[in-house]
C-alpha positions as CSV (number, residue, x, y, z in Angstrom):
1,C,214.4,103.8,77.2
2,G,215.7,105.7,74.2
3,H,216.8,102.6,72.3
4,T,216.3,102.9,68.5
5,L,213.4,100.8,67.0
6,E,214.3,101.3,63.4
7,D,215.3,97.7,62.8
8,V,212.9,96.1,65.2
9,E,210.2,93.9,63.7
10,V,206.6,95.2,63.7
11,E,204.4,93.4,66.2
12,A,201.0,94.8,65.1
13,Y,199.2,97.9,63.8
14,E,196.7,100.3,65.4
15,K,194.4,101.7,62.8
16,R,192.7,105.1,62.6
17,Q,190.7,106.3,59.5
18,V,189.9,109.8,58.2
19,F,187.0,110.2,55.8
20,D,187.2,113.2,53.5
21,I,185.6,114.8,50.5
22,P,187.8,115.6,47.5
23,P,187.7,119.1,46.2
24,V,184.7,119.7,43.9
25,N,185.9,120.6,40.4
26,L,183.5,121.5,37.7
27,I,183.7,119.3,34.6
28,V,182.9,120.7,31.2
29,T,182.1,118.4,28.4
30,E,182.1,119.9,24.9
31,H,180.0,118.4,22.2
32,R,181.0,119.1,18.6
33,S,178.6,118.7,15.7
34,Q,180.3,118.1,12.3
35,I,179.4,120.4,9.5
36,K,179.9,119.2,6.0
37,I,179.0,120.6,2.5
38,C,177.7,118.1,0.0
39,P,180.0,118.1,-3.1
40,C,177.1,117.3,-5.4
41,C,174.4,119.9,-4.4
42,G,176.4,122.2,-2.2
43,K,174.0,121.9,0.7
44,L,175.3,122.6,4.3
45,N,174.7,119.6,6.6
46,K,175.1,119.5,10.4
47,A,175.2,116.5,12.7
48,E,172.6,116.4,15.5
49,F,173.5,117.0,19.1
50,P,172.4,114.7,21.9
51,E,168.7,115.4,22.8
52,S,169.6,116.8,26.2
53,V,172.2,119.2,24.7
54,N,170.0,122.0,23.4
55,S,171.9,125.3,24.2
56,P,175.3,126.7,23.4
57,V,176.1,126.7,27.2
58,Q,174.0,124.9,29.8
59,Y,174.1,123.1,33.1
60,S,173.8,119.3,33.3
61,R,170.8,117.5,34.7
62,N,172.9,116.4,37.6
63,I,173.4,120.0,38.7
64,L,169.7,120.9,38.1
65,A,168.5,117.8,40.0
66,S,170.7,118.8,42.9
67,A,169.2,122.3,42.9
68,I,165.7,120.9,42.8
69,Y,166.7,118.5,45.7
70,F,167.9,121.4,47.8
71,K,164.7,123.5,47.1
72,N,162.0,120.9,47.3
73,H,163.4,118.4,49.8
74,H,165.4,120.7,52.2
75,F,163.4,123.9,51.5
76,I,166.4,126.1,50.9
77,P,165.4,129.4,49.2
78,Y,166.6,130.0,45.7
79,E,169.1,132.8,46.6
80,R,170.7,130.6,49.2
81,I,170.9,127.7,46.7
82,S,172.8,130.0,44.3
83,E,175.2,130.9,47.1
84,L,175.7,127.3,48.1
85,F,176.6,126.3,44.5
86,N,178.9,129.2,44.1
87,D,180.7,128.6,47.5
88,V,181.0,124.8,47.3
89,M,181.2,124.1,43.5
90,G,182.2,127.4,41.9
91,I,179.0,127.4,39.9
92,K,177.0,130.6,39.4
93,I,173.5,129.4,38.9
94,C,170.6,131.8,39.0
95,S,167.1,131.4,40.4
96,A,165.5,131.5,37.0
97,T,167.5,128.4,35.9
98,I,166.3,126.5,39.0
99,I,162.7,127.6,38.4
100,K,162.9,126.5,34.8
101,A,164.2,123.1,35.8
102,E,161.3,122.8,38.4
103,R,158.8,123.5,35.7
104,E,160.3,120.7,33.5
105,C,160.2,118.3,36.4
106,F,156.6,119.4,37.2
107,Q,155.5,118.6,33.7
108,N,157.2,115.3,33.6
109,L,155.5,114.2,36.8
110,E,151.9,114.7,35.7
111,E,151.4,111.1,34.8
112,F,153.0,110.0,38.1
113,E,150.7,112.3,40.1
114,N,147.7,110.7,38.4
115,L,148.9,107.2,39.1
116,I,149.5,108.0,42.8
117,R,146.0,109.6,43.0
118,E,144.6,106.3,41.7
119,K,146.6,104.3,44.2
120,V,145.4,106.5,47.1
121,I,141.7,106.1,46.0
122,A,142.2,102.3,45.8
123,S,143.7,102.1,49.4
124,P,141.6,100.7,52.2
125,V,142.5,103.5,54.6
126,I,143.7,107.1,53.9
127,H,144.6,110.1,56.0
128,C,143.3,113.6,55.2
129,D,144.3,117.0,56.5
130,E,144.7,120.6,55.4
131,T,146.7,123.6,56.4
132,G,147.1,127.2,55.4
133,M,149.7,128.4,52.9
134,K,150.6,131.8,51.4
135,V,150.4,132.2,47.7
136,Q,151.0,135.7,46.2
137,G,150.6,137.1,49.7
138,K,147.1,135.6,50.1
139,R,145.9,132.8,52.2
140,H,145.4,129.5,50.3
141,W,145.0,126.0,51.5
142,L,147.2,122.9,51.2
143,H,145.2,119.6,51.2
144,V,146.8,116.2,51.7
145,A,145.5,112.7,51.2
146,S,148.1,110.1,52.0
147,T,148.9,106.5,53.2
148,D,152.2,105.0,54.5
149,K,153.2,104.5,50.8
150,Y,151.7,107.4,48.8
151,T,151.3,111.1,49.2
152,C,149.0,113.5,47.3
153,Y,149.2,117.3,47.8
154,F,146.8,119.8,46.3
155,T,146.7,123.6,46.7
156,H,143.5,125.7,46.4
157,A,142.2,129.1,47.3
158,K,139.4,127.4,49.3
159,R,139.4,125.1,52.3
160,G,136.0,123.3,52.0
161,S,134.2,120.9,49.7
162,E,135.0,122.9,46.5
163,A,138.8,122.3,47.0
164,I,138.3,118.7,48.1
165,D,136.2,118.0,45.0
166,A,138.8,119.5,42.8
167,M,141.5,117.3,44.4
168,G,139.5,114.4,43.1
169,I,140.1,111.8,45.8
170,L,137.4,111.7,48.4
171,P,134.5,112.0,45.9
172,E,135.7,108.6,44.5
173,F,137.1,107.0,47.7
174,K,135.1,104.1,49.2
175,G,137.4,103.0,52.1
176,V,138.0,104.6,55.5
177,A,139.1,108.2,55.7
178,V,140.9,109.2,58.9
179,H,140.7,112.9,59.7
180,D,140.2,115.5,62.5
181,G,136.4,115.7,62.2
182,W,136.3,118.9,60.1
183,K,132.7,119.1,58.9
184,P,133.2,119.0,55.0
185,Y,134.9,115.6,55.2
186,N,131.8,114.0,56.7
187,S,129.7,114.8,53.5
188,Y,131.6,112.2,51.4
189,N,130.2,108.7,50.9
190,C,132.9,106.6,52.6
191,D,133.5,105.4,56.1
192,H,135.1,107.8,58.5
193,A,137.4,107.6,61.5
194,L,138.2,110.5,63.8
195,C,141.7,111.3,65.2
196,N,141.6,110.3,68.8
197,V,144.7,112.2,69.7
198,H,142.9,115.4,68.8
199,L,140.0,114.3,71.0
200,Q,142.3,113.5,73.9
201,R,143.8,116.9,73.7
202,E,140.3,118.4,74.0
203,L,139.4,116.1,76.8
204,T,142.5,117.2,78.7
205,G,141.4,120.8,78.3
206,I,137.9,120.1,79.6
207,E,139.4,118.2,82.6
208,E,141.9,120.9,83.5
209,N,139.6,124.0,82.8
210,Y,136.2,122.6,83.9
211,K,137.2,119.9,86.4
212,Q,134.9,117.3,84.7
213,Q,135.6,113.7,85.7
214,W,134.0,112.2,82.6
215,A,136.6,113.8,80.4
216,K,139.4,112.2,82.4
217,D,137.7,108.8,82.3
218,M,137.1,109.0,78.6
219,S,140.7,109.9,77.8
220,E,141.9,107.0,80.0
221,L,139.4,104.6,78.3
222,L,140.6,105.6,74.8
223,S,144.2,104.9,75.9
224,E,143.2,101.5,77.2
225,M,141.4,100.7,73.9
226,K,144.5,101.7,72.0
227,K,146.6,99.5,74.1
228,Y,144.3,96.5,73.4
229,T,144.3,97.1,69.6
230,D,148.1,97.5,69.6
231,E,148.5,94.2,71.4
232,C,146.2,92.5,68.8
233,K,148.3,93.9,65.9
234,E,151.6,93.0,67.5
235,Q,150.5,89.4,68.3
236,V,148.7,89.2,64.9
237,K,145.5,88.0,66.4
238,D,141.8,88.9,65.7
239,L,139.8,91.1,67.9
240,D,137.8,89.5,70.7
241,F,134.2,90.4,70.1
242,E,133.3,90.1,73.8
243,Q,136.2,92.3,74.8
244,V,135.2,94.9,72.2
245,K,131.6,94.8,73.4
246,A,132.7,95.3,77.0
247,L,134.8,98.3,76.1
248,E,131.9,99.9,74.1
249,K,129.7,99.4,77.2
250,R,132.2,101.3,79.3
251,F,132.3,104.0,76.6
252,N,128.5,104.4,76.9
253,A,128.8,104.6,80.7
254,V,131.3,107.4,80.5
255,V,129.0,109.3,78.1
256,A,126.2,108.8,80.6
257,K,128.4,110.3,83.3
258,G,129.2,113.2,81.0
259,I,125.4,113.9,80.5
260,E,125.0,114.0,84.3
261,E,127.8,116.5,84.6
262,N,126.3,118.7,81.8
263,P,122.6,118.8,82.5
264,P,120.2,120.8,80.2
265,S,120.1,123.6,82.7
266,L,123.7,124.4,81.9
267,N,123.1,124.2,78.2
268,P,119.8,125.9,77.4
269,E,118.7,125.5,73.8
270,R,117.2,129.0,73.5
271,Q,117.4,132.3,75.3
272,G,115.0,135.1,74.5
273,K,114.4,136.3,70.9
274,R,118.1,136.1,69.9
275,G,117.9,132.4,69.0
276,K,120.1,129.6,70.3
277,N,122.3,130.1,73.3
278,P,125.7,128.5,72.6
279,K,126.5,125.4,74.6
280,T,129.4,125.1,76.9
281,K,132.7,123.6,75.4
282,A,132.3,120.6,77.6
283,R,128.8,119.9,76.2
284,N,129.9,120.4,72.6
285,L,132.6,117.9,73.0
286,L,130.3,115.5,74.8
287,D,127.8,115.8,71.9
288,R,130.5,114.8,69.5
289,F,131.2,111.6,71.5
290,I,127.4,110.9,71.3
291,E,126.9,111.7,67.7
292,H,130.1,110.3,66.2
293,K,130.6,107.2,68.4
294,D,131.1,104.9,65.4
295,K,133.7,107.2,63.9
296,I,135.6,107.6,67.2
297,L,135.7,103.8,67.8
298,R,136.4,102.7,64.2
299,F,139.9,101.8,65.3
300,L,138.4,99.4,67.9
301,T,136.3,97.4,65.4
302,D,138.8,97.5,62.4
303,L,142.5,96.9,63.0
304,K,143.4,98.4,59.6
305,V,142.3,101.8,61.0
306,P,144.8,103.6,63.2
307,F,144.1,105.4,66.5
308,E,145.2,108.7,65.2
309,N,145.8,110.8,62.1
310,N,149.6,111.1,62.5
311,Q,150.3,110.1,58.9
312,A,148.6,113.1,57.5
313,E,150.0,115.4,60.2
314,R,153.5,114.3,59.4
315,D,153.0,114.9,55.7
316,V,151.5,118.4,56.4
317,R,154.3,119.3,58.9
318,M,156.9,119.3,56.1
319,M,154.9,121.7,54.1
320,K,154.6,124.0,57.1
321,L,158.3,123.8,57.5
322,Q,158.7,125.0,53.9
323,Q,156.6,128.1,54.6
324,K,158.7,128.9,57.6
325,T,162.0,128.4,55.8
326,S,161.3,129.8,52.3
327,G,158.2,131.9,52.9
328,T,155.3,132.6,50.5
329,F,154.9,131.3,46.9
330,R,155.1,134.1,44.4
331,T,152.8,132.4,41.8
332,T,150.0,129.8,41.9
333,R,152.0,127.8,39.3
334,G,155.0,127.8,41.6
335,A,152.9,126.5,44.5
336,E,151.4,123.7,42.2
337,A,154.8,122.7,41.0
338,F,156.1,122.5,44.6
339,C,153.2,120.4,45.7
340,R,153.6,117.9,42.8
341,I,157.4,117.6,43.2
342,R,157.2,117.3,47.0
343,A,154.5,114.6,46.7
344,Y,156.8,112.7,44.4
345,I,159.7,113.1,46.8
346,S,157.5,112.0,49.8
347,T,156.2,109.0,47.9
348,I,159.6,107.6,46.8
349,R,161.0,108.2,50.3
350,K,158.1,106.2,51.8
351,N,159.0,103.4,49.4
352,G,162.7,103.4,50.3
353,L,163.9,104.8,47.0
354,P,166.8,107.4,46.7
355,V,165.5,110.9,46.4
356,L,168.3,112.5,44.3
357,E,168.2,109.7,41.9
358,G,164.5,110.0,41.7
359,I,164.6,113.7,40.8
360,L,167.2,113.1,38.2
361,A,165.0,110.4,36.7
362,A,162.0,112.8,36.7
363,L,164.1,115.4,34.8
364,K,164.9,112.8,32.2
365,G,161.2,112.2,31.8
366,A,161.2,108.7,33.4
367,P,160.1,109.0,37.1
368,L,160.9,106.1,39.3
369,T,158.3,103.3,39.3
370,I,156.3,102.8,42.6
371,P,154.8,99.4,43.4
């Protein structure tokens, strides 16, 4: 109505909040070492600087930890990290400084890496996978062995047993190794479980391209088995032996149907003098279900074993993202440093610990403790 409210009593308040970041200002701390001359002997004496202050001008560990965080957790290339620090904080940090900090962090994490390797070896179930990576413009391989709590990465020029032996986990491991069925894994003296998600993808391909009913039936049966084991885990109850036996019987029946759909006439063992004639894709997949039944159904007889190898695939996926974002590694040492630091970051994240604080602790030579 236009009446003044200046002297009217306040009835209530409506609140709105604005969150903001204060301007980033660089803080410089100057350390002064006293210099004195002994009046008796005339010798010049200097006080010691703090252990971490070892150059006339240097960046603090907080700044270096932030740079390592951006590079190894968010995969930002060195040049873009330099731009980010300059634009946001007014700090002109070069790539060489970040690389030097990474090397220090890498060295300080050696004992941590050995400890996590021992924890992975002692785990009842681990996940294994490998993927290609570029080092000095050449194809190398990244190997991973992990659990829901620990991650080990290892880079090597080879993909097979030579690299797996050098990684030092599967040769000593005695639990269940979950993987995609790649042949070198099967040579190690532990129990094995195959990733059924991989198998279901192949079954779908056989069904769509070759119109084979057994492939559809097998995929549906695997899903039914997974549903049953998931219910047992959710309800915290033991497996029903009779139920498991019935499901295995149906598995055998589907395999028998697959043999009917892929008779020997479609898969001749030899042809002329040129040796073996390759089998059809359908028969090759069917043979895997026959030969590796125990590995495929390991999840059905042991609830500790998962249906798939998603854990390793998630751990590998981040490394693939690094290659897409930052490209090839210029040196083998750089690749090894990234693998160790990234394994540390992955492990502390899995255990609910702060990443940036963890990197800072590693730079100080005291990495975070993992239970």
